[in-house]
N, C-alpha and C positions, 0 to 999 in steps of 0.2 A: 283886385286879383294880386298874391302875392308870389314869389319866387320860392320854389323850395331846394333846398341846396345842403349836401352834405358831404364833408371830408371824414372818410374813416381810414385811418392809419395804423400801423404797427405790426405784431409779429403773430397774433393770434387770428389766423384765417376765418376759423368759425365766429368769432366773436365780429369780425368785420363784417362778415355776410349776413350776420343776425341784423347788425346795425343798418345794411340796406335794406334788409327787408321789413324790417320796423318802418324805416321811411316808406316804402311801398304800402305797407297797411296803412300809415296815416293818410295817404293819399287815395285809399279805396282800392288798391291793388290795381292800377291801371296796366296798360300796357307796357311791357319793358324792353329796352334794347340794350343789349351789353355789347361792349366794344373792348377789347383787348389788343395792345401793339404786338405786331409781327415781327417788327424790327426796332434798332432803337438808334436816330429817333425815328419815329412813325406820324408826320405830321399829316400825312392823307387822314390818319384816324382821327387827329384832333379836328381836321377841318370837315370831316363828317359828324361829327359830336356837337361842333357849333351849329350844323345846320340841321342836324336833327332835335337838338334842345331849342332850336328857335322854331319847330314847328309844332305848335300849339292847336290840337285839333277841335273839333266842334264841340267835343263833349268832355274837353278838358287835356292836361298836359300829358304824354306819356314818360315814364321813367327812363332818361337816358342813364345807364350806370359804364364810366369809364374806369375799367381795371389798369390799375400800374400806371396810372398818369406820369408820372415819372420818368418811366421807359419810353412813353410817346413822346417826351419833349426831349429826352436824350441830353447829351451834350451841346445841344445846338442852343444859340441866342435866340433863333427865329422861333423853336422849337417852344422854350421857354415861355418865349413872350407870347406863342399860341395858347397854352395852357393857361396861362393867368389871364389872357385875354377871355379864354372860355369862361371863366369864373366872372371876371367884371363886367363882360358886356351880356351876361345872361338875361336874357328878356323876361319881364314880369309875366306871372304864366307858366312859366318853364320848370321843370323838375330834373335836378341833376345831382348824380352822387358819383363821387369819386372814392375809388377803393384802392388803396395803396398797401401793400404788404411787404414788409421789411424783413430782412434777415434777422434772426434773434442776435448774431453778433452785433449787428449795427443799429438795433432799435434804438439803443441810447444816444447814438449819435447822428441825428437828423441832418441831412444835409440842408444848404442852404434855400434852395431851390423850396424845399416841403415846408420851411417856416415862410415864405414869401408866400405860398399858397394858402396856408393856415390865416394869414393876415388877411387874404383876399377874400376867403371864405366869409370871415368874421365880418368884413365891412361890408359884404353883401347881405349880412344878416343870417348866415347859414350857419351850419352846426360844426364843430370839430370835436371827433369822438378819436382819443388814443386807444386802442386796444391791445395790450400787452399780455402776451400767454402768462399763465402762472410758471413762476420760477419752483426752484428745490422747497420741497416741504409744504406747498401751497397748493398742488393739484389735488392733493386726497380731500383737502376742504372744499373746493372746487367742485370736486365730483359729487360730495354729497347735498352741496348748495343746488347743482344740476338737476340731482335725481327729484330731489325735492319740489322744485320749479315744474318739472313735468308730471309730478304726482307717482314717483315711484320709491321705495323704502330700499334703503340699504343699509346694512350693518356697517359700522366705523371700520372692523378689520377688514372686511370686505372691499371698502372705498380705498383703504390703503393699499391693499394689494393690487387694486386694479390700478390704479396712480403709478404705483411702482412699476408695473409689468410695460407701461408705455413712456418710462423714463421720468418720473416724478420726483425720483430721488437721484438722480444725477445733477450735480452742479457744476461740471465743469462748463466754460461759457463758449466752447465751440460747438455746443450743440443746438441743434435745429428745432424749436419747440412749436413752430407754428400751427402742426396738425394736431397737436397733442389731445386739444380739448375735443377737436372733430372727432378723433378716434375714440376717446371718453365717451361722447352721447352716442355714437353707435354701438359700443359695447352695453351703453347702459340699457340699449332699447332691445338688444338682443337678450343678457341678462333677465329682465325685467319679461319678456315674454316666456323665457324659461322658468323664472320663479312661479309667476303666476300670481295669486293673492298672498302669497308669503312675501317675505323682506328679502332681499337679495342677499346671500352669506357667503363667507368666505371659502366655501368648497365649490360655491356655483362658478367663482370668478378661478379657482384653481382649475375646473372642468372648461370651462367657455373660452377663457381667454389667454392668446398665446403671448409670449415674451415678447415684445416687439420694440424694448427700449434702444434707441439710437444710440448709433456709435458715437464715440470720442477720442480725437488723438489723445487731448489732453487726458484723459484718464488712462492711459499708457504709460506717460511720462508720469503721473501721480502715483500711480503704483508701483512705479519704479522708485520715486522718490520714499516711499513709505515701507519697501523692500517687501512688497505684498507679491511674491510671485504667481500664486493664482489668480489674483486680481488682473495682474498684467497680461496672463495668458489669455482668461475672459475678454478683457477688455481689445485685445489685439485680434481674437477671433471676431469679434463683433466688427469691428472696423473694417477687417478684409471681407466678411460676409455683406456688408452694405457698400462694398466697393471703393473705399478710401484707398486712394493712390498710396503705393508701397514706398515710394521714395520721398513721400511729403512725411510718411510715419518715419521712416528712417532718417530724415531731417531732423524731425523733431527729437528723436531720441540721442541723435548725435549733439544736439545743442544743449540738452538737459545734461548729458553724461560729461560735456565738456565744463559746463557749468560747476559739476560737482566735482571735478578733478581739480577746478582752480579753487573751490571753496576749501577742500580739504588740505590742498597744500598750503593755502594762506592760514587757516585756523594752526595748523601743524608749526608754521612758523612765528605764531603768537602776533598775528596782525590786529591791532586794535578793531572794535566794531565800527566805527565809523568809517574806518577804510572797506571792510567787508561790504559795506552798506554801497561805497561807491564803486566796488568793483563786481561783486556778485548780486548786488540789490537793484541796480541800476539807479540808485538813489533812493530806494524804497527800503527801510529798515526792515519790515515785515517780512518781505521778500527774501531779504539777504538772511533773515534767521531763520526760515523754512529752507532755503537752499543749505544752510550751515547742517542744519540738524539731520536732513537728508544724507550730506556727505560724510557723516558720522557715522551712519549706517553701514558703510562698507569700508574695506580697507583700500588703499591707494592703490596697489597692483590688481585689485578685483576690475576698480574702475578704469584704469589704463587697459586691460584686457578686452573689457566690454566694450569700449570706444575702437581699438585696433579691430575688433570681431567685426564692430559695423563697417568700416574702412574696408576691409575684407569682402563682406557682402556685397557692399555697393560695387567693389570693383567685379565679381563674380557677376553680377547683375548687370553690368554694363558690358561684359565681356561675352555674356549671352550662355555662361558656363551653368546657372540655375535658374530657375522661374523665380520672379521677385518674391512671390508668397512663401516660397519655401525656403528662399534665403532668411527673410525675415524670422519666420518660425523658428528655423534651426539655431538663429543667433538667441533667439529667447530661451531655447532649450538648453542650449550650453551655457548662456553666462548668466541666465536670471533663475530658470528652474533648478537647474543643477547646482547654482551658488548657494548653498546652504549656512555656511560658516557667518559668523557674525562680524559686524565691522572692529576693530580694532582700534 
């Protein structure tokens, strides 16, 4: 009798769930017990998982699935030890799956406990899979592969539009991508039902799939960099509709415009590239070049007015003179949408 052990982690919730389902299928789809922490740490959950995993029935193992095991362990040394002990002491014949969904922004920076957990799973002969959600320009091809795997036919332009409508064209790093593949899978099923025997076409997607691309604060500041008022307004609208905190949006704008003011001043004074890299690129020449390029699209007086306008909007919000959403929208209208003159 052997131990069945899986650690699936990453930011693609659909793929993580599929990995757990694959393990269940390999085991003959036994009874399944799903456990998720209610707090952090939740050592009681780890104790229960240990007990359930050790209870191998007469007809074989049941599958214990622990969701968010790192949250269950928390920042507690005893919690970490219980989680690692759950893997280390898993009895022969038991079946355990650990499903750890990570935020997209953090998926490339695994914590030390996750690495220790990976090592522990491998030492017990278990399987470790990292499931990262498709990034920019990858979701359309993922859509076509998914459609083919479940027997659907979709035109290339239709798959591109479907991917775009759930955020596949957004490249900013603050966008959460964990549900995008799950949404694509759901939309494909709906579209295939509608299309029947024919291929899913562009018009099907236009008719049946809503635009649910996620909001990004970085998308606002990037549009400001490119001096694209319409793109900035669209990104701001999506961010507000998604409930992004206005003060966070304004803080990002203040930081970016401050950088542009500094960059424009340094360029006008003829500061050499190496010094620009240190002062506005935080040591990264590519970032410095991008900030300088953005700063040249504005006159110094425009940037100063934009920053002053943000400070005034922030003060008005804190004095309860205006609603936060109205304040940031008014700032955008006055200083971005109305600013039509080119940089000098």
